[in-house]
N, C-alpha and C positions, 0 to 999 in steps of 0.2 A: 511446929508451931501449934499453940493452943489457943482456943477463944475463951470466951467467959464460960465459967463453970468447969474450966479444965478440959473442954473437948477439943479433939483435934481437928483442925481445919484442913481443908484439902490445900496442898500447895498450889499456887497460881499455875505452875508448869503443869501439874496433872490435870487441872481443869482445861488447860489449852490442848492438851493431848486428847482428852476425851471429845473437845469441840472440834477437833480435826478430824477424828475417827467419825464422829456424827456427820460431818461434812461430805467426806469420802463416801459414806455410804448414801446419804441423800443423793449425792451426784451420780451414784451407781444406779439409784432407783430411778432417777429422771432418764438418765441414757438408755436404760432398759426399756422404759415406757415409750420413749422416742423410737427406739428399735421396733416397737409393736408388740413388745410383750405384755401378756395379760398381767394385770395387777394381783389376782388370784385365781384361782382354779376356775376355768370356764363354766363348770358344774354350778358354779354360784355359792359354795360353802368353803369355808376354811376349817380344815381338820388339822388337830396338833400332830397326827401320824397317819402315814398312809404306807401299809405294809406290802401292798401288791405291786410287784415291780412291772411286770408287763400290763399295766392298767393305764386309762387315760389320767388317773389322778397321780401317777408318778412324777415327781419333781414339780407338783403343782400346789402341795400344801405346805404347812411348815416344816415337818421334818418326814423323812423316809430313810430306806436303808443306806442311800448316798450320803446322808447326813454324817455317818460315821467316817466316810473318806475325807470329809472337810475337817472333823477334829484330827485325823491323821496328818491333813495339810499343816494343821497349828502345830502339830508336834515337830514335823519336818521343818517348817519355817523357822521355829525357836532355833532348832539344832543348826540350820544353815546360816542364819543370820549371826549366830553366836560365833560361829566358826569363820564367816567372812568380815563380820563388822564389830566383832567384840572390842578391839582397840579404838574404835572410832565412834561408835553410837552405844549410848544406854539402851537398856531392856526396853524402856518405853518408847524410845525412838525406833528400835527394831520392831516393835508391834506395829507401829506406824507403817512401816515398810511392807510388813506383812499383811496388813489390810490393804495397801496400795496393789501389792501383787495379787491378792485373793479376788479384789474388785475388778482388776484388769482381766483375770481369768473369766470372771462371771460374765464379763461383756464378751468376751472372746468365744466362751463356750455357748453363748446364745446367738452367736452370728450364723448366718445360713452357711458359711463354710465348714464350721465344726458341726452344726446340727446334722449337715447332709454326710459329713464323715462318720459320726456316730451311727446313722441308719444304714450307711453302706458297709461298713467295716465291723460293727457290732452287733449283738443281738438285740438292740435298741430300734427295731424296725419303725415302730410308730412315734419314736421320739419327735418331739415338736419344740424342744427347748423348755426352760424353766419358767415358772411364773415368777413375778418381781418380789412376791413374798417368800418364795422359796429360795430365791438367790440371797435375799437378805439374811434369811435364816441360814444359809450355807456360810456367809461371812461370819455370823455370830458363832457359829460351830467351830471355824477355824480359830476365832479369838480364844474361845473356851480351851481349845487344843493347845494353843500358844500359851496361855496363862497357866494352865496345868504343868506344861513343860518347865515354865520358869520358877515354879514352886517344888517340884518333885525332884527326887535324884533321877540322874540320867538312865540309869537301868529300869527305873519304874516307867519313864516315859517310853523307852524302847519296849518294854513288856507290853504296856498299853497299845502301843502302835501294832504290834504284832498280833495281840489278841484281837484288836478291832478287824484287821485284815482277815484273820481265820475265821471270825464270826460270820464277816460278810461272805468269804469264800464258801462256808458251809451252808449259809443260810439262802444266799441268792447266786451262787456261782460267779460272783464277781467281786471285786474290790478295787481299790486305787492301782495297786499293781498291775492287774489284768487290764484295767481300763487304759492305762498308759500304753501297754504292749498293744493292745487291739487298736489303738488311735494311730500308734506310729508304724507299727509292723504287723498287721492282722494275720492271725494264724487260723487257718480253716479248722484244724483239730480242737482248738480252743473255743472257737465259735459254735462248733457241733456239741461239744461238752456243756457249753453254756446254755445251749437250747435244749439240752436233755436227750440229745439225739446219739449219745455214745455212752 
């Protein structure tokens, strides 16, 4: 559909999709605030990047090493929703499902149960949860990963996911795979290696 001057106009459906995503993310922000999450880092500043993993600023600013994990979430969610829902939902609606799942995870991740699990089972001894701005950034990173996977050949998406996992593994001795392993079935040898003790 084109408008005056031949410019393409957004289809009404696309506008509704974006409005729905904004509504989900706004709801996430409100829920996190009600849960007592700090809107921004309690240090009072907002930085684009926080590179120190074992610092009070980790998971408090816009991006950090774990932002790459959320890009991997998006790659995985694209593949999973394609496999599970391809015959029933268009890509736009699958993105909406991915935003709902990621937002639900952000709420769960910042619950006392998961925060305590991170502190007891992983090397994140001082972890206190994410700031609201970091959680919203995490959802945005997931969306970027999903949109990348929607445009890229499958092998490129797989290579990107593996590259990000390896980058995090070498840079901070952690990644999405180890995060899942340590949350579900903590391994003392992995924890020691992550802490630099072996």
